[in-house]
Structure formats: C-alpha cells, structure tokens
N, C-alpha and C positions, 0 to 999 in steps of 0.2 A: 193571279199567276203571272210570272214574268213574261214579257213579250219578246219576240225575236227582234234583236237590234239590227237594223238594216246594214248590210255589209257592202252593198253596191247601190248605185244610183237606181232609184225606183221609178219605173215607167208605168204610169196608170194604164189600165187595160184600154180605156177609151183612146188614149194617145197611141198605144201600140196598134190597135185596130185601125185607127186613122192612117197610120204609116202604111199598113197593108193596102188599104183602099187607095191611098195616094200612089203607091208603087204600081198598083194594078191599072189605075186610070191614066197615069202619065207615061209609063214606059212599057207596060205589058197589056195590050188590049185583049189578050186571050182570057177567057173565063177561068176561075180557079180549077186547078187539078190537084186533088188530094189523094195520095196513095197510102193506104194503111196496110202494112204487112205485119202479121203476128206469127211467131213460131211457138208451137206447143212445147212445153217442158224444156225451155232453153235457159240454162244458168248464165248469168252475166259473165262469170269468170271462165266460160268456155270460149270466149271471143278474144282475139288478139288485141283489139282496141280496149278491152277491159283487163289487160295484163297477162293474157295467156301466151307464153312463149314456147309452147310445145311444138315440136316438129315431128312429122310423120314420114310416110313412104315417099321416097324421091325428094326429100326436103320440103314436103308440103307443110304449110303453116296452118294455124288454126282456122283463120277466117279472112283471107286476103281481100275478098270482095266487099265484105262488110267493113273491114278496116279502111278500105278506100272510100266507102260511103261515109264513114265517120269523119273523115277529113273534110267533107263538105257539110257536116252536120253539127248541131249542138248535141253533145254527148252527156247524158245525165248519169253521173257516177253512182248516185244513190237513189235509184228508182225502185219502187216496191209495188208489187201486186197486193191486192187486198186479201187474197186467199191463195193457198198452195195447191189448188186444183182448178180445172177448167171452168166448170159451170158457174160457180159464184164469181170467179174473176171476170169472165166474159160478160156476164149479166151486169155487173157493176160498171164495166166499160160501156155498156149500151144504155144504162139508166142513170148513172151518177148516184146510186144508192149503195149504202154499205150492205154487205151480205146479209146481216141479220134483219135489215129493213126489207130487202126484196124477197128474202126467204127462199130463193131458188138454190137449194142445197141438196138436191137428189138427182141421181143419174137417170137418164133415159125418160124423164118426165117432161110433158109440155111446159113451156115457159110462158108466163103471163104476158099478154100483149102490152100492158103498161110497163113491163120491165125490159122491153126491147125498143125503147123510145128513140134512140139517136138517129137511126137510118130513116125511119118514116118521117121524122122531123125534117131532116135534110131534103128528103124527096118532096115534102110539102112546100119547101122553100125553093123548089125549082131545080135542084141538082139531079142529074142523071146518076144512077147508082148500079154497081155490079159487084158481085162477090163470089168467091170460090172457097169452099170449105172442104178440108181433108180430114177432119176429126168426126168420127161416126157418132159421137154423143152430142154434136152441136149442129145438126142438119135441119132440113125443113120439117122433119118429123117432130122435132122439138119446138119449132117456130122461129128459128134463127134466120130464116130467109125474109122476114118481114121488112118491107121498105125497099128491098132490092128489086129493080126491074129485071135484071139478069142475075141468075143464081145457078151455081153448079156445085152439087155435092157428090157427084159420081165418083170422085177420087177418094171419098171417105170409105175405105175398104178394110179397115181394121188395123192391126198392129204390125202387119208384115208388108214389105214392099215399099218402094219409094216413088212418090208422086209429086214431089215439089216442082220438078221441071215442067211436066205437062200441065199442072195446075196453074203455074204462073204464065205459061204460054196461053192458056185459056183466058186468063185475066187480061192479057194483052189484046186478045181477040175481042173480048167484050169491050175494052176501051176503044178499039178501032171502030166498032159498031156504033157506040153511043156518042163519042166525042164530036162526030160530024154534026150533031144536032144537040148541043149542050150549051146553050147561051148563058145559063146561070151557073155552070160548073159541073164537075164530074168527080164522084168518089169511087175509087177502086179499092176493094178489100180482099186480101188474100191470107188464108190461114194454112200453115204448113206443119205437118205432123211428125216428121222424121225422128227427132230426138226422143220421142216417147218410146218406152220399152215395147217391143223387143229392139235392142240396139243391134243394128246390122252394120257389118263392115263393108265398105265400098272400095273396090279395087282402084288403086292409084291414089286413094285418100285414106289409107289405113294408118292408125295411130296405136300407141301402146307398146307392149313388149314385142320385140322383133322388128321395130320400125323406128326410123329417125334416130334420136339420141339413144334409144334402147335397142338398136339394131343387133347388137352383140349378145343380147339376153332375151331370146325368144321365149314365149310363154310355154311352159311345160306342164301346166296344171290340168285339172279334169274338165274344165269348161270348154265348150266348143262354139258357143254363141247362139245356139238355138233352143236353149233351155226355156221352159215355161217360167214365167215370173213367180208363180206360186211355189214351184219347186225350189227356186233359188231362195225365196223367203223362208221356206221351211229349214233350209240348210245354212241360213245366213250366219249363224254363230260359228260355223266351221270354216267359212270362207277366209282366205288368207290375203295378205297384202298383194301378192302376185295376182290373185283372182280379181281383186279390186282394180288393179292396174289394167288387167285385160278388159274388164267391163267398161272402165272409164275410157279406154282406148277405142272401143267400139262405139261408145256414146259420142266421142269426139269425131269419129268418122261420119256419124249421122249429121253432126253439126257441119262438117266440111261439105257434105253432099248438099245440104240446104244452102250453104254459102255459094257453092258452084252454081246452083240453079238461080240464085238471086243475081249472080253476076251476069247470066244470060238474060235475065229479065231487065236489068239495068241497061245492058247493051241494046236490047230491044227498044227501050225508052229513048236512048240516044239516037238510034237509027231513025226514029220517028220525030226527032227534034223536041221531045217532051221532057227530057231529064232536067234541063236547065230551068224550065218553067214550073216544075212540079214541086209541091210539098210532099216529102216522103217521110212517113212516120213508121218506124220499125221498133217492135217491142216483143215481149213474150207474156204468156198468161201466168206463168209460174216457173220455178226452177225444178231441180231434180236432185235427190240424194242418191249417191252411188257409194254406199257403205261409209259415208262421212261419220254417221253416228250409229252404224249397224243396221241401217234400213236400205232398201232399194226401191225407188219410186218417189212418190210425193203424197200429198194430202194429209199427212199425219202430224206434222209439226209446223211451227211458224219460224223456224230458224232461217238464217241468211241464205243457205243454199236452196231453200224452197220458195222464198218470197222476194229475194232481190233479183231484178230482171234488167236486161239491157233496155235502154230507151234512147234512140237516135231520132232527131228531127232535122231533116234537110230542108232548108228554105229554098225558094226559087232564087235564081242567080241575081235578080234585080232587087231583092230584099236585103237591106243592110242589117244583117243580124250580127249583133255585137259578139256573140259567143260562137259564131260559125267556126268549125274546126277546133273548138276548145271544149274542155270539160266543165260542166256545171257540178259543183261539189255539194249543192244543197239537196236535202231529202225531198223527194216528190213521190206522190202516190198516183197509181193508175186510175183512181176515182176521178182525177182531174183530166183524164184523157178525153172523155166525151165532149166537155165544154171546149177543150183545146181544138178538137177536130171540127166542132161547130164553128168556132171563130175562124179557123183557117179556111173553111169552105164558104162561109157567108160574110165574113168581115164583121160579124156581130156576135154579141153574147146571147146565150139563150134567154128567153123571156122569164125573168125571175118572178114577175107577178103571177105567172101561170105555173110556177114551180117546175119549169122545164129542166130536165137533167139533174134533178135532185140537188146534191151538195157540190156537184162538180164545178170547179173554177178554172178558167183558162190559164194555161202556162205561156200564152203569147207574150206577155210582158217580159218574161224571162228569156224566151227564145229570141225575141226581136231586140229588146232593150237591155238584157242582162240583169233585170230586176230580180231581187230575192223573192222566191215564192212566199205567199202569205200563210200557207198552211204550216202549223207547228206540229200538230198531232196526226200521225199516220196510223190508222187502225188496221188491224189484221184479225182474221177470223177463219177457223175451219170447223165445220160441223159435217163430218163425213160418216156415212153409213154404207158399207159395201152392199151391193145388190145380192151377191151370193153369200149365204150364211154357211160357212164351213169352219174348219179348225183355225183359219187365219182371220176370221171376221173380227174378232175382238182386237187383234193386233192392228188391223187396218182401220178400225174406227177411230174417230178423233173428235174432241170437243175442246178447242183451245181459243182463247181470246188474247189479243195482244195490242200494244200501242208502241210506236216509236216517238220519242220526244226529240224533235230536231234541234231544240235549244240545248238540251243536256247530252245529246248523242247517247241516248240510252234506250233500251228496249225492255218492256215489261210484258211478260207472258204469264197468263193464268191458264192452267190445265185443269179442266173440270171432269176429265174422263174418270169413270169409276165412282162418281158421286162426291168425292172429296176434292175441294178446290185447292190448288197449290200454286203459289205465285213465285216467279223467279225474275231477277233483274240483271241485265247485262250492260256493261260499259262498252259501247260500240267503239269509242275512241281508242281505248287501250286493249280491247279484246274483241276485234272484229269477227272472230270465228265463234264467239259466244260460247266459250268453254268454261267460264267461271261465273257462278251466281254470286252477285254482290249485295243481294237484298239484306243480308245480315251484317254488312260492313258498317262500322260507325260513320265512315266518311259519307255514306249514302243515306243515313237514317233520316236526315231532315228533308231529303228529296223523295222519299218513298211515298208519303201521303198523297201528293198530287196524282201519282200513278193509280193508287188505290181508289181515288175518288172519281176517276174518269169512267163514265158510263157504267158498263157492266164489270169493269175490271177489278173487282174486289174479291180476293180469295176467301175472306171471312168478313162479316159485318164489323165495321169499326166501332169499338166500344165508345159510346158517348159522343160520337161524331155525327154531324149532319150528313146524310147520305148524298150520293152523287146526283147532280142535276141531270135531267134527261137531255138538256140542251147546253151547249158549251160556248164559252165566250169567244173562242177562236173561230166559231162558226156564226158570225153575226147575221148572216143572211137567213138563218133559220128563225121563223117566228117564235117569240118567247112563249114558253110553256105556261100553262095556267098555274102551275106550282113549280117551285125550284126543288122540291123534295121528290123522293122516289129513286129507286136504285137502277132504273133503266131496264131495258129489255132482257137482261140476263137474270132478272129476279122475278119471282111470281107476285110479290106484293109490296107493301110499304116497308119502311125502315126496319131492319132487324129480321127481314124475311130470309129464308134459306135460299141460297143460290140454286137455280135449276141445274 
C-alpha cells in the first residue's frame, strides 16, 4: 500500500516530548495541568471556528468563547470519532482500542475495568484527577469514575435541563482542592450534555427562524420544542425544511449555552492564573443528524455529520507550538486521544511493552512541531441495539463498519444491517457531504480493493483473493499475527466465510 508522503517537517515523538519537558523544567516550574473537556453530540460545523456563520438573537454568534479558545489552540479540521454514539466512543478514548476490540457497545451496562485504562494509569503515575459527568449513561454506575479521586455525576439528570455551568464550576472547585498538593500534575475532565436531544432554546441565545438573519421569518409550523424524540422520528417523513430549521436552531441554542458556560470556565482559569499554563483539550464524542438524511439523533450511520468532531488543543503559553492558532488539515482519530493526554500529562509515551493504551499514538509531534500524523487509516464502527424494543427499534439499530483513507481522501462504509452487506465509497475531497457513491466509477476501480481488504470491511468475499490480514502495516506497533490470513473480527471463520 502507498504510504503517506510527509508534507511537513516531521518531529519524532521523543523530540516533541523532550521539548515539553525542557519547557517545563526551564520556564514553568509548575507541574502539568491538563484539562479535558468533551461535549456530547457536538457537530464540528456547529462552531464558528469550523465555519458556522449563523447569527441568532441580538446578534449572537455560534460559539464566540470557543472561537477565542481556537485562536490559542491547534485546531484539527478533520478529527473523527470512532463511533457515532457515546459508549464506544468514550471507551475508545479511555482504552486506545477500536470499538470491536473493546466490545463495549451496549447501553447502561457496566464497562470492563481493562477498558477504562487511561485515568487509572495517570493516577498511578502520580497525577491528581477529578471528573464531572453530565451524561446519565456514563456514570459511576457503569464504571466511568475509575481512576478519578474526585468524581461528580449528580448533574447527569437526563435529557432535559442545562447543567453545563454548574458542572464546570464544580470542576473548578475540584481543581482548587487538588492542585494545592499535586506535585506530579493534575487532570481535570468535564463532560457536557446540552446538545443531546431534547434540543432546548435558551433565552438570549436563540437561533433559527425568527432570530438573527431569519428574524423576519418566524417559525409557524407545528413543533414547539418539547416533542418526544420518538414522536418526531415517527413523523420524520412529513417534517418540512422549516421544521428542520426550527430544530437546528434549537440545537444551535444548546451549543451556544455550552459555549457560554465554557467562557465562564475559562474566565475562572484566568482568575486563578491557570489558563496560560494549562493544556486544554476540547472535543466531542460524536455529532448529530438533524434531518440531514431524514433522521434525528445519532448512532445509526457513519456519515460526516455523526463522526466528524471538533478537536482543539491549547498548549501552555511557554510551549512553542508551531500550529498554535492555525488549522491542521490532516485526518486524525480520537483513538489517538488517550496517548496524547498521557504524553501531555507525563511527558512520556505509554509503555508499549505492557500494551498500555492499545493502538493509541500521541499527536504531540503534530501539536508541538507541526508533524504530519502517522495514521493513514481511520476506522469507524457502529453496532447499536436500542434498549426499548418498540416499532422504532429496527430503524434505530445499526451495524456499520467504515474506514477513512487519509491518503486518498476517501471513506468506505459497509452496512451489514439486515444480513446483506453493502459497501459504498465516497470521495471526501470532491464530495465532503458524502452524497454520491463512487464505488462503481471506473476512476475508483483500481482503488477499491485496498478498502475491501482492510480488516472486516469486505461487503462480500473477494473471489480468488487472499483475505484481509488481521494486522495492518500502518500499525507496526501491533505484534505480528501468527498468520496473515483470516478475515478479521467481522467474520466467523476462514477465507470465504459469510460475514456476520
């Protein structure tokens, strides 16, 4: 397979980490402060720094506080979650394993201890740790508090109400408590739930019909904003463009409320003299579809609106980050977030001999030195089964596998739902909205086989072809398998077997 040609000066990880240690020892005696903020259900294109020019009530813009943070950060334009819903995405960020490897793909079930490795690992290396969770499916009941000395999930109260501001103020309070005795560093983790349905409109931050550029055309449709999601999904085929604009406006209002709360949080950091010395990592677990393809919600597909997420990394003031305030156009996966957080917090890579943090590889060389990320293939997966079995259960369920090829700017999706595997190919360079399947185009015919041979991503067995290896050359850190044959975890048996 062709390899990525370097487009920028490549900074080895060891050199990048040495730069961090040098900066810390020479000009910043304080121990590392790493702040990891994640927003549930946040599309990248909902933020101003990712191109959203929408205006709302009283001239409100999409995300002024995050846009200001982006000016101090490295902004990853093509960051992707590994899954379009919370549990597999978050577990990958805590383990460095792909979703089909960790297998945590069911709602409200306990998470295996081995699959929440990151925070206990940092705690074992001396960091003080605190977390605040506002999503009711990822609380201490499921095991997500592991490794946190201080943990609060009292704000995880369901789909209604807004708790971003008190949650972040609680996180600040945890930081005040722990940083007085944190000689080896401090990790603060905050999870904010607002953009998840139900989309609620916030006074002073309202968007959509009747506000901003659309002030002269108020919404006159049947929706009032408090509909149950299932009711909307049952009527989704009848919803109009105006209905979509109304829903998207309320979604944008939720984003604006999160942005407002984050602004207060950043102000709190600045008051404490912590902003300039902190690493701040901001991202999302997945995106959201608001009738882009006829659905409302997430989990069901691997299209851009559900798996492309924002990723901002703000270095401390005394770290000479080459891409500070700039956009990194390379494709990156959130599977590399845990190793990145580990490197920022400890100045070291995870221990590969002990298989720490799975496949995760640090993005520090990119953040600090502007190096091109090493990962070429970005995998995607959704295996979703709704808890409630009703008339919508079949529509809500999903079984899709995907991969993005960073070299070809292409995405390959295999849908196995219903037992028949179907493959589709999208040219991301020319068709970023993924509206046209080019798998049958002559221009792509010679490029299709590499996609089909990657792990489980074979819609049908290839006639006369050697099946996909379970280990891939772009992941040289994985020990070589005993055999190069076998169709990988998406198949039950040897070559020629039927896909599961």
